C-alpha positions in Angstrom: -12.7 20.6 50.1 -13.2 22.6 53.3 -16.9 23.3 52.5 -17.4 19.6 51.6 -15.9 18.6 54.9 -18.2 20.9 56.8 -21.2 19.5 54.9 -20.3 16.0 55.7 -19.7 16.9 59.3 -23.1 18.6 59.6 -24.8 15.6 58.1 -23.0 13.3 60.5 -24.1 15.5 63.4 -27.8 15.3 62.3 -27.6 11.6 61.9 -26.0 11.3 65.4 -28.9 13.3 66.8 -31.5 11.3 65.0 -30.1 8.0 66.2 -29.6 9.2 69.8 -33.3 10.0 70.4 -34.4 6.4 69.9 -38.1 7.0 70.0 -38.9 3.3 70.8 -36.1 2.7 73.2 -36.6 0.7 76.3 -36.2 2.3 79.7 -32.6 2.3 81.0 -31.4 1.1 84.4 -31.8 3.7 87.2 -34.7 5.5 85.6 -37.0 7.0 88.2 -39.2 9.0 85.8 -39.3 11.3 82.9 -39.4 15.1 82.4 -42.0 16.3 79.9 -40.9 19.5 78.3 -43.5 20.9 75.8 -41.7 24.3 75.6 -38.4 22.6 74.7 -39.5 19.5 72.6 -42.5 21.3 71.1 -46.0 20.0 70.5 -44.7 17.7 67.8 -41.5 17.1 65.8 -42.7 19.7 63.2 -43.4 22.4 65.7 -41.4 25.5 64.5 -41.8 27.4 67.8 -38.5 28.7 69.2 -37.4 27.5 72.6 -35.6 29.3 75.5 -32.4 27.6 76.6 -32.7 25.8 79.9 -29.6 25.9 82.2 -28.1 22.7 83.5 -26.1 22.3 86.7 -23.4 19.8 88.1 -25.4 19.3 91.3 -28.7 20.3 92.9 -28.8 23.8 94.4 -25.6 24.8 92.5 -25.4 28.5 91.7 -23.5 28.5 88.4 -24.8 26.5 85.4 -22.3 24.3 83.4 -24.3 24.5 80.2 -27.8 24.6 78.7 -30.3 22.5 77.0 -31.3 24.2 73.7 -33.0 23.8 70.4 -30.2 22.7 68.0 -32.4 22.6 65.0 -35.9 24.0 64.4 -38.5 22.3 62.3 -39.1 23.2 58.7 -42.7 22.6 57.9 -43.6 21.7 54.3 -46.5 23.3 52.4 -48.1 19.9 51.8 -47.9 19.0 55.5 -45.3 17.4 57.7 -41.8 18.7 57.8 -38.5 17.9 56.1 -36.4 18.5 59.2 -37.9 17.9 62.7 -36.8 19.8 65.7 -33.7 18.5 67.6 -32.9 19.3 71.2 -29.3 19.1 72.4 -27.1 19.9 75.3 -24.2 22.4 75.1 -21.7 22.6 77.9 -19.9 25.9 78.6 -16.6 26.0 76.8 -17.7 23.3 74.3 -18.6 24.5 70.8 -20.5 21.4 69.7 -23.8 20.3 71.3 -24.4 16.7 72.3 -27.6 14.8 71.8 -30.0 14.6 74.8 -31.2 11.0 75.4 -35.0 10.9 75.3 -37.7 8.3 75.5 -41.0 8.4 73.8 -43.9 8.5 76.3 -46.7 9.1 73.8 -46.8 9.1 70.0 -44.0 11.4 68.8 -43.8 13.0 72.3 -40.3 12.6 73.7 -39.3 13.2 77.3 -36.0 13.6 79.1 -35.0 10.6 81.3 -34.7 11.3 85.0 -32.5 9.1 87.1 -33.0 11.0 90.4 -35.1 13.7 92.0 -34.2 15.9 94.9 -36.9 18.4 95.8 -37.5 20.7 92.9 -34.4 19.3 91.1 -34.2 16.5 88.5 -31.1 14.7 87.5 -31.1 13.9 83.8 -29.4 11.0 82.1 -26.9 12.1 79.4 -24.7 10.2 77.0 -21.7 11.3 79.0 -22.7 11.3 82.7 -25.6 13.3 84.0 -26.7 16.9 84.9 -29.3 18.6 87.1 -32.1 20.9 86.1 -34.3 23.0 88.2 -36.6 24.7 85.7 -39.8 22.7 84.9 -38.8 19.8 87.2 -41.7 20.3 89.6 -44.3 20.8 86.8 -42.8 18.4 84.2 -41.6 15.4 86.2 -43.6 12.2 86.0 -42.6 9.3 88.1 -42.2 5.9 86.6 -45.1 4.6 88.8 -47.4 7.4 87.6 -46.3 7.0 84.0 -47.1 3.3 83.9 -50.4 3.8 85.8 -51.7 5.8 82.8 -51.1 2.9 80.4 -53.8 0.3 80.1 -51.4 -2.4 78.6 -47.8 -3.1 79.4 -45.3 -5.7 78.1 -42.8 -7.7 80.1 -39.1 -7.0 79.4 -36.6 -9.8 79.1 -36.0 -11.7 82.3 -39.0 -10.2 84.1 -41.0 -13.4 84.4 -38.2 -15.0 86.3 -38.9 -12.6 89.1 -42.6 -13.2 89.3 -44.0 -14.2 92.7 -47.4 -15.4 94.0 -47.2 -12.8 96.7 -45.3 -9.4 96.7 -41.9 -9.5 98.3 -38.5 -11.0 97.4 -38.9 -13.6 100.2 -41.7 -15.4 98.4 -41.3 -18.4 96.3 -41.1 -18.1 92.5 -44.4 -18.3 90.8 -45.2 -21.8 89.4 -46.9 -21.1 86.1 -46.3 -24.5 84.5 -43.9 -25.5 81.9 -41.0 -23.2 81.1 -42.2 -22.5 77.5 -45.6 -21.3 78.8 -44.0 -19.0 81.3 -41.5 -17.5 78.8 -44.4 -16.9 76.3 -46.1 -14.3 78.6 -45.9 -11.0 76.8 -48.6 -8.5 77.6 -50.0 -7.5 81.0 -52.7 -5.4 82.6 -52.1 -3.8 86.0 -54.5 -4.9 88.7 -52.9 -3.2 91.6 -49.6 -2.3 93.4 -48.1 -2.6 96.8 -44.9 -1.3 98.4 -42.9 -4.0 100.3 -39.6 -3.1 102.0 -39.4 0.1 100.1 -39.9 -1.7 96.7 -42.9 -1.2 94.4 -44.6 -4.5 93.3 -47.2 -4.7 90.5 -50.1 -7.1 90.6 -50.5 -8.1 86.9 -52.8 -10.1 84.8 -50.3 -11.5 82.3 -51.1 -13.2 79.0 -49.3 -14.8 76.1 -51.3 -12.8 73.5 -50.2 -9.4 72.4 -52.9 -6.9 73.0 -52.6 -5.7 69.4 -53.5 -9.1 68.0 -57.1 -8.9 69.3 -57.3 -12.7 69.2 -60.9 -14.1 69.5 -59.6 -17.4 70.9 -59.7 -18.1 74.6 -56.4 -17.2 76.2 -55.0 -18.3 79.6 -54.3 -15.4 81.9 -52.0 -15.6 84.9 -52.2 -13.3 87.9 -48.8 -12.6 89.4 -46.7 -10.1 91.3 -43.7 -8.5 89.7 -41.2 -6.0 91.2 -41.4 -2.8 89.2 -37.6 -2.8 88.9 -35.0 -5.6 88.8 -31.9 -5.8 90.9 -30.0 -3.5 88.5 -32.7 -0.8 88.8 -34.2 -1.4 85.4 -38.0 -1.5 85.0 -39.4 -4.9 84.4 -42.3 -3.7 82.3 -42.8 -1.0 79.6 -45.3 0.0 76.9 -45.6 0.7 73.2 -45.6 4.5 72.9 -46.8 4.3 69.3 -49.6 1.8 70.0 -50.3 -1.0 67.6 
């Protein structure tokens, strides 16, 4: 019975890690960027390459680490291709035997990245399921700001409630954008970035928004609305995101 309990516990842990990574999750509130970590996450989920643990700290410029990010499970490639078990990265705090899942977000197809909620010089603060922690290693080379990440994407989609913040000119003092009837405004889904501007310390995106999903490739004429949208809403959550896995 003891061995069965251990087996069930191990399976539960693996399911917990698989669900926690959420490859198509939307960006959380407070996200300022991501931390790309090829040496930790690997080139792909089936990469069997070992990884050196990365120390984590309670605060920037702290001397003693409180734990480490490490490879909890290595990939097991199959002879026919692919792998039966993909690699899993976790966080193990000192004095705690069990590792916890590291929240990630997919920035390209099957390429996860850690979620940064603050940056202080060469230090990045990572979002955890229970609080946060700071890392120094690879922060300077691996950090990608939210602005830079979105600038690389040709198409974005509007998140819920974003269109209510649209303006004809950048800045919160401007009047709400008059697109027409409410149904037409709420149907706007995809957008292309035309430019950006910083007003009162806030980044605004100039978008060409459409009601047609870019994956539909509709041959019919479609009405496009130019508008300004704050990059983040009042809660600090991004108003736009992208499909990491494409169409």
